[in-house]
C-alpha positions as CSV (number, residue, x, y, z in Angstrom):
1,M,96.9,117.5,102.0
2,S,95.4,120.7,102.3
3,D,97.3,124.3,102.4
4,T,94.4,125.8,102.8
5,Q,94.9,128.7,105.7
6,H,93.5,127.0,109.0
7,L,91.6,129.5,110.5
8,V,89.0,128.1,112.7
9,K,89.9,128.0,117.3
10,G,87.9,124.8,118.0
11,V,84.3,124.0,118.6
12,D,82.3,126.5,119.7
13,H,79.4,124.1,120.3
14,V,78.1,120.6,119.2
15,A,74.0,120.3,119.9
16,Y,71.9,117.4,120.8
17,P,67.8,117.3,120.9
18,T,66.7,115.7,124.1
19,F,63.7,114.4,125.8
20,D,64.9,114.5,129.1
21,P,66.2,117.9,130.1
22,A,65.9,116.8,134.1
23,G,68.3,113.9,133.6
24,T,70.3,116.0,131.1
25,V,70.8,119.1,133.5
26,R,72.1,115.8,136.5
27,F,74.4,113.9,134.1
28,Y,76.1,117.1,133.0
29,R,76.3,119.6,135.7
30,D,75.7,117.4,138.4
31,T,77.7,114.7,137.9
32,L,80.3,115.7,136.0
33,G,80.1,119.5,137.4
34,F,80.1,121.1,133.8
35,P,78.2,124.5,134.2
36,V,75.5,126.2,132.8
37,V,76.9,128.9,131.0
38,H,73.8,129.8,128.6
39,S,70.4,129.2,127.6
40,I,67.6,130.7,125.2
41,C,64.1,130.6,125.7
42,A,62.4,131.0,122.5
43,A,58.7,131.4,122.2
44,G,57.0,131.5,118.8
45,W,60.9,131.3,116.4
46,G,60.5,129.1,113.6
47,P,57.5,128.5,111.3
48,D,54.3,127.8,111.8
49,Q,53.6,124.3,113.5
50,H,57.3,124.9,115.3
51,P,57.4,124.4,119.1
52,D,58.5,126.6,121.7
53,F,61.7,125.5,123.0
54,I,64.4,125.8,125.0
55,H,68.5,125.8,124.0
56,F,70.3,125.2,127.2
57,F,74.7,125.2,127.4
58,F,77.3,123.5,129.4
59,D,80.7,124.6,129.7
60,I,83.2,121.5,128.9
61,G,86.5,123.7,129.0
62,N,88.7,125.6,126.8
63,D,85.8,128.0,125.4
64,D,84.1,124.7,124.3
65,R,80.2,124.3,124.6
66,I,77.7,121.2,124.4
67,A,74.2,122.1,124.6
68,F,70.5,120.7,123.7
69,F,67.4,121.3,122.4
70,Y,64.1,120.8,124.5
71,Y,60.9,121.4,122.6
72,F,57.8,122.0,124.5
73,G,54.8,119.4,124.0
74,L,57.2,117.1,121.4
75,K,56.8,113.4,122.3
76,E,59.8,111.4,121.5
77,F,59.6,109.7,117.9
78,E,59.6,106.0,117.9
79,G,62.4,103.7,116.4
80,G,64.5,100.8,116.9
81,P,65.6,99.1,119.8
82,Q,69.1,101.0,119.7
83,G,70.1,104.6,119.5
84,D,69.5,107.8,120.9
85,A,67.1,110.4,121.0
86,Y,68.3,111.6,117.6
87,S,69.0,108.2,115.9
88,K,67.3,105.1,116.4
89,F,68.2,101.7,115.3
90,T,66.2,98.6,114.2
91,A,68.3,95.3,115.7
92,D,69.8,94.1,112.9
93,V,71.9,96.8,113.0
94,P,75.8,96.3,114.4
95,I,76.3,97.9,117.7
96,W,79.9,98.8,116.6
97,F,77.7,101.2,113.7
98,V,75.6,102.7,116.1
99,R,78.3,103.6,119.1
100,S,80.2,105.0,116.5
101,R,78.4,108.4,116.3
102,H,80.3,109.6,120.2
103,L,81.3,112.6,121.7
104,A,84.6,112.9,123.5
105,I,86.0,115.5,125.3
106,H,89.8,115.3,126.8
107,V,91.0,116.2,130.5
108,D,95.5,116.6,130.8
109,S,96.1,113.9,133.2
110,A,95.2,110.6,134.3
111,E,94.3,111.3,137.6
112,H,92.0,113.9,135.9
113,L,90.4,110.8,133.9
114,M,90.5,108.8,137.2
115,E,88.1,111.3,138.7
116,Y,85.3,111.6,135.9
117,R,85.3,107.7,136.6
118,R,85.1,108.5,140.1
119,R,82.0,110.8,139.1
120,L,80.4,108.5,137.0
121,D,80.8,105.5,139.3
122,T,79.2,106.8,141.9
123,S,76.0,108.1,139.5
124,E,72.6,106.8,137.6
125,W,75.3,106.4,134.5
126,P,78.2,104.1,135.8
127,V,81.6,104.1,132.9
128,E,80.7,101.1,130.7
129,M,84.5,100.9,129.1
130,Q,87.8,102.1,129.7
131,I,90.3,101.6,127.3
132,Q,93.8,102.3,126.0
133,H,93.9,103.3,122.1
134,E,97.3,103.5,120.6
135,T,97.8,107.4,122.0
136,I,95.0,108.0,124.5
137,E,93.3,106.0,127.8
138,S,89.1,106.7,127.6
139,I,86.2,106.3,129.8
140,Y,82.7,105.3,127.7
141,T,79.8,105.5,129.2
142,H,76.0,106.5,127.3
143,D,73.9,110.0,128.9
144,P,70.6,110.5,129.8
145,N,69.7,111.0,126.3
146,G,71.5,107.9,125.3
147,Y,74.3,109.5,123.2
148,M,77.4,107.7,124.1
149,I,79.8,110.2,125.8
150,E,84.1,110.2,126.0
151,I,86.3,111.3,128.3
152,T,89.8,111.1,127.3
153,R,93.6,112.1,127.9
154,A,96.4,111.4,125.9
155,M,99.0,109.4,127.0
156,R,102.4,110.7,125.0
157,P,102.2,113.2,122.3
158,V,101.3,112.6,118.8
159,T,104.5,112.5,116.6
160,P,105.6,114.4,113.3
161,Q,105.7,111.7,111.7
162,E,102.3,110.3,112.9
163,D,100.5,113.3,111.6
164,L,102.5,112.7,108.2
165,D,101.1,109.2,107.9
166,A,97.7,110.2,108.5
167,N,98.4,112.3,105.8
168,I,99.1,109.6,103.1
169,T,96.7,107.4,105.1
170,I,93.4,109.7,104.4
171,D,94.8,110.4,100.5
172,A,95.1,106.7,100.2
173,L,92.0,106.3,101.5
174,V,90.0,109.0,99.4
175,D,91.3,107.2,96.2
176,V,90.1,104.0,97.5
177,A,87.0,105.3,98.7
178,A,86.1,106.4,94.9
179,G,86.6,103.1,93.1
180,P,84.2,100.3,92.7
181,A,85.3,97.9,95.5
182,P,87.0,99.9,98.6
183,T,88.5,96.9,100.8
184,M,91.5,97.7,103.3
185,D,93.9,95.4,100.9
186,A,93.4,98.3,98.6
187,L,93.9,101.1,100.9
188,L,97.0,99.4,102.1
189,L,98.3,99.3,98.4
190,R,97.7,102.8,97.8
191,K,99.1,104.2,100.6
192,A,102.4,102.0,100.1
193,E,102.3,103.4,96.0
194,L,101.7,107.5,97.7
195,I,105.3,106.6,99.7
196,V,107.0,105.5,96.9
197,E,105.8,108.8,95.0
198,R,106.5,111.1,97.6
199,A,109.7,109.6,98.6
200,G,111.6,112.0,96.4
201,K,110.0,115.0,97.7
202,W,110.4,114.1,101.0
203,Q,114.2,113.3,101.1
204,A,115.1,116.6,99.0
205,S,112.9,118.4,101.3
206,Q,114.9,116.9,104.0
207,H,118.4,117.5,102.3
208,A,117.5,121.2,102.1
209,T,116.5,121.5,105.6
210,D,119.6,119.2,106.4
211,E,122.0,122.1,104.8
212,E,120.3,125.0,105.8
213,V,121.1,124.0,109.6
214,S,124.8,123.2,108.6
215,S,124.7,126.7,107.1
216,R,124.0,128.7,110.6
């Protein structure tokens, strides 16, 4: 677990290319209701052979934005039948791998989640899945560029114990992934070893906390 000071304040923006700017505006501004908040008309930017482009941004809340590049005159690249405007995959690539790259945007309540479901279901891009995970509930669709978009809400807070478990799990993953044959079994075994190794330190820390509380 890193002790490096956390200084960032969230996502400024995430950016993707688009070959369908009109559809992109219909999806994000007109269907989901995300306002256009910035655009850059870039003529003559970049090295030779770099096309003119427009870079435009939608507000997705909390001072975060999703942005797109549209390059004038650039034709969409050929590739496999799966994927999006950025990456085209051949038919033999598992769909779960193709869909693993996505953007998740969170809302505060089940009512808000269902409002976005209503907006999508009455649009050109109806919801494809609605799933409850361990602590969240999400709806999914693909935007006009083929990018998977998730809108999600928390069903309950994540506990400090779950944060601790996540850090142990990732430390175990880093160790196992560096080995010759990473597997889930190896990950769980290494995680158990780390729990045993760190149990004494946790107990001492908890004992010190209890003593501090009782002395007040």
